[in-house]
MIPA-265536 format. One record per residue (C-alpha): x, y, z. Coordinates in Angstrom, 3 decimals, padded with zeros to 6 digits. Layout:
+----------+----------+----------+
!       c1 !       c2 !       c3 !
+----------+----------+----------+
!        X !        Y !        Z !
...
+----------+----------+----------+
//
This chain:
+----------+----------+----------+
!       c1 !       c2 !       c3 !
+----------+----------+----------+
!  239.625 !  077.710 !  033.854 !
!  240.962 !  077.055 !  036.793 !
!  239.694 !  074.128 !  039.976 !
!  238.572 !  077.022 !  042.040 !
!  236.254 !  078.599 !  039.246 !
!  234.721 !  075.038 !  038.420 !
!  234.319 !  074.434 !  042.127 !
!  233.020 !  078.017 !  042.461 !
!  230.390 !  077.152 !  038.951 !
!  229.476 !  073.738 !  040.640 !
!  228.895 !  074.997 !  043.771 !
!  226.408 !  077.996 !  042.252 !
!  224.809 !  075.506 !  039.778 !
!  223.980 !  072.942 !  042.780 !
!  222.667 !  076.224 !  045.099 !
!  220.751 !  077.357 !  042.411 !
!  219.115 !  074.188 !  041.064 !
!  218.205 !  073.538 !  045.017 !
!  216.527 !  077.225 !  045.184 !
!  214.518 !  076.321 !  042.174 !
!  213.477 !  072.699 !  043.003 !
!  212.903 !  074.369 !  046.818 !
!  210.654 !  077.205 !  045.078 !
!  208.738 !  074.997 !  042.611 !
!  208.327 !  072.264 !  045.482 !
!  206.951 !  075.545 !  048.158 !
!  204.664 !  076.613 !  044.878 !
!  202.590 !  073.519 !  045.386 !
!  202.369 !  073.079 !  048.426 !
!  200.864 !  076.951 !  048.982 !
!  198.222 !  075.959 !  045.766 !
!  197.296 !  072.896 !  047.790 !
!  197.173 !  074.635 !  051.144 !
!  195.002 !  077.941 !  049.655 !
!  191.966 !  077.808 !  051.277 !
!  189.045 !  077.545 !  049.037 !
!  186.650 !  079.772 !  050.655 !
!  183.231 !  081.485 !  050.287 !
!  185.516 !  084.905 !  049.446 !
!  187.396 !  082.953 !  047.361 !
!  184.885 !  081.165 !  045.065 !
!  183.064 !  085.132 !  044.787 !
!  186.369 !  086.923 !  043.814 !
!  186.827 !  083.802 !  041.060 !
!  183.495 !  084.097 !  039.835 !
!  183.319 !  087.646 !  039.084 !
!  186.674 !  087.621 !  037.953 !
!  185.715 !  085.168 !  035.226 !
!  182.344 !  086.848 !  034.628 !
!  184.160 !  090.432 !  034.127 !
!  186.418 !  088.420 !  031.662 !
!  183.614 !  086.714 !  029.458 !
!  182.672 !  088.964 !  026.566 !
!  179.107 !  087.032 !  026.724 !
!  177.879 !  088.845 !  029.696 !
!  178.287 !  092.206 !  031.636 !
!  179.882 !  091.340 !  034.515 !
!  179.303 !  094.738 !  036.011 !
!  176.102 !  093.834 !  036.072 !
!  175.836 !  090.697 !  037.837 !
!  176.095 !  090.595 !  041.584 !
!  178.251 !  087.569 !  043.582 !
!  177.454 !  086.136 !  046.639 !
!  178.819 !  082.936 !  047.964 !
!  177.635 !  080.834 !  051.256 !
!  179.395 !  077.427 !  051.959 !
!  180.030 !  076.800 !  048.405 !
!  176.846 !  077.654 !  046.738 !
!  176.521 !  080.758 !  044.535 !
!  173.784 !  082.889 !  044.146 !
!  173.953 !  085.194 !  041.087 !
!  171.588 !  088.454 !  040.284 !
!  171.505 !  091.088 !  038.513 !
!  169.937 !  092.070 !  034.821 !
!  171.357 !  090.459 !  031.677 !
!  170.119 !  091.534 !  027.952 !
!  169.252 !  087.868 !  027.045 !
!  168.768 !  084.248 !  028.197 !
!  171.907 !  083.286 !  026.618 !
!  173.863 !  085.824 !  028.731 !
!  171.958 !  084.193 !  031.465 !
!  172.823 !  080.853 !  030.974 !
!  176.416 !  081.546 !  029.815 !
!  176.382 !  083.477 !  033.737 !
!  175.323 !  080.455 !  035.155 !
!  177.858 !  078.214 !  033.060 !
!  180.697 !  079.882 !  034.274 !
!  180.026 !  080.295 !  037.554 !
!  179.365 !  076.566 !  037.995 !
!  183.019 !  076.130 !  036.301 !
!  184.565 !  077.942 !  039.163 !
!  186.569 !  075.711 !  041.618 !
!  184.794 !  075.264 !  044.925 !
!  181.359 !  075.734 !  043.790 !
!  178.860 !  073.285 !  044.712 !
!  175.522 !  074.615 !  043.317 !
!  174.647 !  077.817 !  041.528 !
!  171.002 !  079.730 !  042.088 !
!  170.561 !  081.594 !  039.372 !
!  168.527 !  084.960 !  040.027 !
!  168.991 !  086.648 !  036.886 !
!  166.791 !  088.811 !  035.050 !
!  166.455 !  089.134 !  031.203 !
!  165.638 !  092.883 !  030.306 !
!  166.364 !  094.597 !  027.277 !
!  168.786 !  097.196 !  027.702 !
!  165.962 !  099.644 !  025.861 !
!  164.031 !  098.885 !  029.151 !
!  167.150 !  098.509 !  031.598 !
!  167.270 !  102.532 !  032.521 !
!  163.809 !  102.648 !  033.952 !
!  163.898 !  099.762 !  035.373 !
!  166.732 !  099.807 !  037.226 !
!  165.143 !  103.787 !  038.582 !
!  162.230 !  101.741 !  039.862 !
!  164.263 !  098.798 !  041.382 !
!  166.600 !  101.010 !  043.195 !
!  163.787 !  103.040 !  044.242 !
!  161.586 !  100.295 !  045.596 !
!  164.959 !  098.940 !  047.693 !
!  165.396 !  102.287 !  049.380 !
!  161.827 !  101.900 !  050.327 !
!  162.062 !  098.575 !  051.414 !
!  165.564 !  099.336 !  053.472 !
!  163.503 !  102.422 !  055.190 !
!  160.378 !  100.225 !  056.112 !
!  162.890 !  097.651 !  057.819 !
!  164.410 !  100.222 !  059.634 !
!  161.350 !  101.149 !  061.265 !
!  161.632 !  098.115 !  062.904 !
!  163.959 !  098.133 !  065.938 !
!  164.170 !  094.093 !  065.946 !
!  164.406 !  094.401 !  061.751 !
!  166.844 !  097.044 !  061.692 !
!  169.782 !  095.405 !  063.814 !
!  169.435 !  092.645 !  062.079 !
!  171.564 !  092.946 !  059.288 !
!  168.868 !  092.092 !  056.685 !
!  170.213 !  092.979 !  052.915 !
!  167.624 !  093.995 !  050.646 !
!  168.334 !  094.259 !  046.522 !
!  165.535 !  094.411 !  044.141 !
!  165.809 !  093.309 !  040.510 !
!  162.409 !  093.863 !  038.049 !
!  160.769 !  094.291 !  041.164 !
!  161.520 !  091.284 !  042.915 !
!  162.820 !  091.927 !  046.247 !
!  165.852 !  089.282 !  047.441 !
!  166.754 !  089.405 !  051.204 !
!  169.824 !  088.076 !  052.241 !
!  171.772 !  088.144 !  055.728 !
!  171.767 !  085.901 !  058.803 !
!  168.752 !  086.514 !  061.306 !
!  168.599 !  085.487 !  064.846 !
!  165.495 !  082.987 !  064.291 !
!  162.479 !  082.124 !  061.974 !
!  160.088 !  084.458 !  063.373 !
!  162.519 !  087.419 !  062.368 !
!  163.191 !  085.814 !  059.115 !
!  159.307 !  086.123 !  058.431 !
!  159.022 !  089.370 !  059.500 !
!  161.231 !  090.511 !  057.156 !
!  159.434 !  089.130 !  054.635 !
!  156.183 !  090.561 !  055.510 !
!  157.607 !  094.134 !  055.894 !
!  159.186 !  093.767 !  052.192 !
!  155.496 !  092.749 !  050.811 !
!  153.887 !  096.235 !  052.238 !
!  156.527 !  098.136 !  049.940 !
!  154.564 !  099.451 !  046.505 !
!  155.964 !  098.009 !  043.739 !
!  157.170 !  094.819 !  045.528 !
!  156.097 !  092.452 !  043.061 !
!  157.709 !  089.167 !  044.931 !
!  160.011 !  088.610 !  048.077 !
!  162.370 !  085.947 !  047.681 !
!  163.858 !  085.388 !  051.491 !
!  166.965 !  084.019 !  051.256 !
!  167.848 !  084.678 !  055.067 !
!  169.595 !  082.128 !  057.078 !
!  168.676 !  081.471 !  060.473 !
!  171.352 !  080.867 !  062.659 !
!  172.500 !  078.099 !  064.432 !
!  172.150 !  077.741 !  068.118 !
!  175.074 !  076.482 !  070.049 !
+----------+----------+----------+
//
């Protein structure tokens, strides 16, 4: 090898090394600056639930608010319910986990799902009848006859009114009001 080729090779190695080290350093910085927000936590939790064979991740809904994860849906056993909670607690950024999973045997699942879908539809119709509640952005979901209300409302009175309206729907066993009240600036 002549001197020109050696110099070219050394220069390429120096630049190549600098690129690799710089890229690794930039990657480390990107990981540190990646924001762990509610959407990120929700996505990571859903992925982890889908990947775990102990639970049927497709039947579990995940919501996150300020690092507090809420899991809802139906699972086959108490073991699956506890496994799902453990999976959610293991996600970076999770502060607390509220486990609202219902244990429903697979043989009863179809009948329960049909009833829950019908109850949810009736609750949404009831909320839509009231002009104030219709505009409030309230989300209703039913699991084994228990209606959960989520979303953000203007005031405590709206929250109470939504609970009362949901209670009036036939088939509702209980109402979980998880509505948050907007903070006044």
